[in-house]
DSSP file (Angstrom, degrees, kcal/mol; ACC not computed):
  #  RESIDUE AA STRUCTURE BP1 BP2  ACC     N-H-->O    O-->H-N    N-H-->O    O-->H-N    TCO  KAPPA ALPHA  PHI   PSI    X-CA   Y-CA   Z-CA
    1    1 A X              0   0    0      0, 0.0     2,-0.1     0, 0.0    43,-0.0   0.000 360.0 360.0 360.0 128.5  102.4   66.7   95.1
    2    2 A X     >  -     0   0    0      1,-0.1     4,-2.2     4,-0.0     5,-0.2  -0.236 360.0 -97.5 -85.6 177.2  100.5   67.3   98.3
    3    3 A X  H  > S+     0   0    0      1,-0.2     4,-2.4     2,-0.2     5,-0.2   0.882 122.3  53.7 -63.0 -39.9   97.9   70.0   99.1
    4    4 A X  H  > S+     0   0    0      1,-0.2     4,-2.4     2,-0.2    -1,-0.2   0.907 109.7  48.1 -62.7 -41.6  100.5   72.2  100.9
    5    5 A X  H  > S+     0   0    0      2,-0.2     4,-2.6     1,-0.2    -1,-0.2   0.899 110.8  50.9 -65.8 -40.2  102.8   72.1   97.8
    6    6 A X  H  X S+     0   0    0     -4,-2.2     4,-2.3     2,-0.2    -2,-0.2   0.909 111.6  47.7 -62.9 -42.0   99.9   72.9   95.5
    7    7 A X  H  X S+     0   0    0     -4,-2.4     4,-2.4     2,-0.2    -2,-0.2   0.911 112.1  50.0 -65.0 -41.6   98.9   75.9   97.7
    8    8 A X  H  X S+     0   0    0     -4,-2.4     4,-2.3     2,-0.2    -2,-0.2   0.906 111.5  48.0 -63.0 -42.2  102.6   77.0   97.7
    9    9 A X  H  X S+     0   0    0     -4,-2.6     4,-2.5     2,-0.2    -1,-0.2   0.894 111.0  50.9 -65.3 -40.5  102.8   76.8   94.0
   10   10 A X  H  X S+     0   0    0     -4,-2.3     4,-2.6     2,-0.2     5,-0.3   0.901 110.5  49.3 -64.0 -40.3   99.6   78.7   93.5
   11   11 A X  H  X>S+     0   0    0     -4,-2.4     4,-2.6     2,-0.2     5,-1.8   0.906 111.2  49.7 -65.6 -41.0  100.8   81.4   95.8
   12   12 A X  I  <>S+     0   0    0     -4,-2.3     5,-3.0     3,-0.2    -2,-0.2   0.936 114.7  45.0 -59.7 -46.5  104.1   81.6   93.9
   13   13 A X  I  <5S+     0   0    0     -4,-2.5     5,-0.2     3,-0.2    -2,-0.2   0.888 125.3  28.9 -66.6 -42.1  102.2   81.9   90.6
   14   14 A X  I  <5S+     0   0    0     -4,-2.6    -3,-0.2    -5,-0.2    -2,-0.2   0.798 134.0  18.9 -95.3 -30.4   99.6   84.4   91.7
   15   15 A X  I  X5S+     0   0    0     -4,-2.6     4,-0.6    -5,-0.3    -3,-0.2   0.846 126.5  34.2-109.5 -49.8  101.3   86.5   94.4
   16   16 A X  I >><S+     0   0    0     -5,-1.8     4,-2.1     1,-0.2     3,-0.5   0.904 107.5  61.9 -80.4 -42.2  105.1   86.3   94.4
   17   17 A X  H 3><S+     0   0    0     -5,-3.0     4,-3.0    -6,-0.3     5,-0.3   0.884  98.2  55.3 -57.7 -45.2  105.8   85.9   90.6
   18   18 A X  H 3> S+     0   0    0      1,-0.2     4,-2.0    -5,-0.2    -1,-0.2   0.889 110.4  47.7 -57.0 -37.3  104.4   89.3   89.5
   19   19 A X  H <X S+     0   0    0     -4,-0.6     4,-2.0    -3,-0.5    -1,-0.2   0.909 112.1  48.6 -67.6 -42.7  106.7   91.0   92.0
   20   20 A X  H  X S+     0   0    0     -4,-2.1     4,-2.4     1,-0.2    -2,-0.2   0.924 111.7  50.2 -61.3 -44.2  109.7   89.0   90.9
   21   21 A X  H  X S+     0   0    0     -4,-3.0     4,-2.7     1,-0.2     5,-0.2   0.902 108.8  51.5 -62.9 -41.4  109.0   89.8   87.3
   22   22 A X  H  X S+     0   0    0     -4,-2.0     4,-2.2    -5,-0.3    -1,-0.2   0.896 110.7  48.9 -62.5 -39.8  108.6   93.5   88.0
   23   23 A X  H  X S+     0   0    0     -4,-2.0     4,-1.7     2,-0.2    -2,-0.2   0.893 111.8  49.0 -67.3 -39.7  112.0   93.5   89.8
   24   24 A X  H  X S+     0   0    0     -4,-2.4     4,-1.6     2,-0.2    -2,-0.2   0.944 112.7  47.1 -63.3 -48.2  113.7   91.7   86.9
   25   25 A X  H  < S+     0   0    0     -4,-2.7    -2,-0.2     1,-0.2    -1,-0.2   0.875 111.4  51.5 -63.1 -37.7  112.2   94.1   84.4
   26   26 A X  H  < S+     0   0    0     -4,-2.2    -1,-0.2     1,-0.2    -2,-0.2   0.848 112.4  46.0 -67.6 -33.8  113.2   97.1   86.4
   27   27 A X  H  < S+     0   0    0     -4,-1.7    -1,-0.2    -5,-0.1    -2,-0.2   0.734  94.4  93.2 -81.1 -23.1  116.8   95.9   86.7
   28   28 A X     <  -     0   0    0     -4,-1.6     3,-0.1    -5,-0.1     4,-0.1  -0.463  62.8-153.5 -75.0 140.4  117.1   95.0   83.0
   29   29 A X  S    S+     0   0    0     -2,-0.2     2,-0.3     1,-0.1    -1,-0.1   0.748  85.3  35.6 -82.7 -24.5  118.6   97.6   80.7
   30   30 A X  S    S-     0   0    0     -3,-0.0     2,-0.1     0, 0.0    -1,-0.1  -0.927 102.4 -91.3-124.1 151.0  116.7   96.2   77.7
   31   31 A X        -     0   0    0     -2,-0.3     2,-0.3    -3,-0.1    -2,-0.1  -0.407  50.3-177.0 -61.1 132.7  113.3   94.6   77.6
   32   32 A X        -     0   0    0     -2,-0.1     2,-0.6    -4,-0.1    -4,-0.1  -0.934  24.0-129.9-130.2 155.3  113.5   90.9   78.2
   33   33 A X        -     0   0    0     -2,-0.3    22,-1.5     2,-0.0     2,-0.5  -0.923  22.3-176.2-106.4 125.2  110.9   88.1   78.2
   34   34 A X  E     +A   54   0A   0     -2,-0.6     2,-0.5    20,-0.2    20,-0.2  -0.979   4.8 175.1-122.8 118.2  110.9   85.8   81.2
   35   35 A X  E     -A   53   0A   0     18,-3.1    18,-1.6    -2,-0.5    -2,-0.0  -0.943  21.9-140.6-127.7 110.0  108.5   82.9   81.1
   36   36 A X  E     -A   52   0A   0     -2,-0.5     2,-1.2    16,-0.2    16,-0.2  -0.319  14.7-129.4 -64.6 148.9  108.6   80.3   83.9
   37   37 A X    >   -     0   0    0     14,-1.7     3,-1.6     1,-0.2     4,-0.4  -0.759  30.5-178.2 -96.2  84.8  108.1   76.7   82.9
   38   38 A X  G >  S+     0   0    0     -2,-1.2     3,-1.6     1,-0.3     4,-0.2   0.813  74.0  63.8 -59.6 -33.0  105.4   76.1   85.5
   39   39 A X  G >  S+     0   0    0      1,-0.3     3,-1.5     2,-0.2    -1,-0.3   0.794  91.6  65.7 -62.5 -27.6  105.0   72.4   84.6
   40   40 A X  G X  S+     0   0    0     -3,-1.6     3,-1.0     1,-0.3    -1,-0.3   0.708  89.7  67.0 -69.0 -17.5  108.6   71.8   85.7
   41   41 A X  G <  S+     0   0    0     -3,-1.6    -1,-0.3    -4,-0.4    -2,-0.2   0.566  85.6  70.3 -78.8  -7.8  107.6   72.6   89.3
   42   42 A X  G <  S+     0   0    0     -3,-1.5    -1,-0.2    -4,-0.2    -2,-0.1   0.401  81.3 100.2 -88.2   3.5  105.4   69.5   89.5
   43   43 A X  S X  S-     0   0    0     -3,-1.0     3,-0.9     3,-0.1     4,-0.1  -0.023  96.3 -83.1 -79.0-173.3  108.4   67.2   89.5
   44   44 A X  T 3  S+     0   0    0      1,-0.3     3,-0.2     2,-0.1    -1,-0.1   0.746 129.1  50.1 -66.6 -24.7  110.0   65.5   92.5
   45   45 A X  T >> S+     0   0    0      1,-0.2     4,-1.8     2,-0.1     3,-0.9  -0.272  77.4 157.3-105.0  46.1  112.1   68.6   93.5
   46   46 A X  T <4  +     0   0    0     -3,-0.9    -1,-0.2     1,-0.3     3,-0.2   0.819  69.9  21.4 -43.4 -62.3  109.0   70.8   93.3
   47   47 A X  T 34 S+     0   0    0      1,-0.2    -1,-0.3    -3,-0.2     3,-0.1   0.483 117.5  63.2 -95.3  -1.8  110.0   73.8   95.5
   48   48 A X  T <4 S+     0   0    0     -3,-0.9     2,-0.5     1,-0.2    -2,-0.2   0.728 103.3  45.6 -92.5 -23.8  113.8   73.4   95.3
   49   49 A X     <  -     0   0    0     -4,-1.8     2,-0.5    -3,-0.2    -1,-0.2  -0.978  59.8-176.4-124.8 126.7  114.2   73.9   91.6
   50   50 A X        -     0   0    0     -2,-0.5     2,-0.5    -3,-0.1   -12,-0.1  -0.981  13.9-154.6-120.0 119.2  112.6   76.6   89.6
   51   51 A X        -     0   0    0     -2,-0.5   -14,-1.7   -14,-0.3     2,-0.4  -0.791   9.8-166.6 -95.0 133.0  113.2   76.5   85.9
   52   52 A X  E     -A   36   0A   0     -2,-0.5     2,-0.5   -16,-0.2   -16,-0.2  -0.940  10.4-151.5-118.5 141.7  113.0   79.8   83.9
   53   53 A X  E     +A   35   0A   0    -18,-1.6   -18,-3.1    -2,-0.4     2,-0.3  -0.954  23.9 173.2-110.1 128.1  112.8   80.2   80.2
   54   54 A X  E     -A   34   0A   0     -2,-0.5   -20,-0.2   -20,-0.2     4,-0.0  -0.978  39.9-139.4-137.4 148.1  114.2   83.4   78.9
   55   55 A X  S    S+     0   0    0    -22,-1.5     2,-0.3    -2,-0.3   -21,-0.1   0.661  96.9  40.2 -78.8 -14.9  114.9   84.8   75.5
   56   56 A X  S    S-     0   0    0    -23,-0.4     2,-0.4    -3,-0.0   -24,-0.0  -0.947  95.9-102.9-129.5 154.0  118.2   86.3   76.9
   57   57 A X        -     0   0    0     -2,-0.3     2,-0.5     1,-0.0    -2,-0.1  -0.594  31.1-138.1 -77.5 130.0  120.7   84.8   79.3
   58   58 A X              0   0    0     -2,-0.4    -1,-0.0     1,-0.1    -4,-0.0  -0.779 360.0 360.0 -89.0 127.0  120.4   86.2   82.8
   59   59 A X              0   0    0     -2,-0.5    -1,-0.1     0, 0.0    -2,-0.0   0.418 360.0 360.0 -99.6 360.0  123.8   86.9   84.3
């Protein structure tokens, strides 16, 4: 992973993710827990695949 990818991942984690999480929580009818698997973003398909772990299935 290069420096640009690390910076992009850091921006996703610190700036973009809180907004995404707020939108998910606002749209959900019941409280749900959404926890990204940040380590999965360090693989070969770093910015093309984002894995999310959730206690409920998102439709």
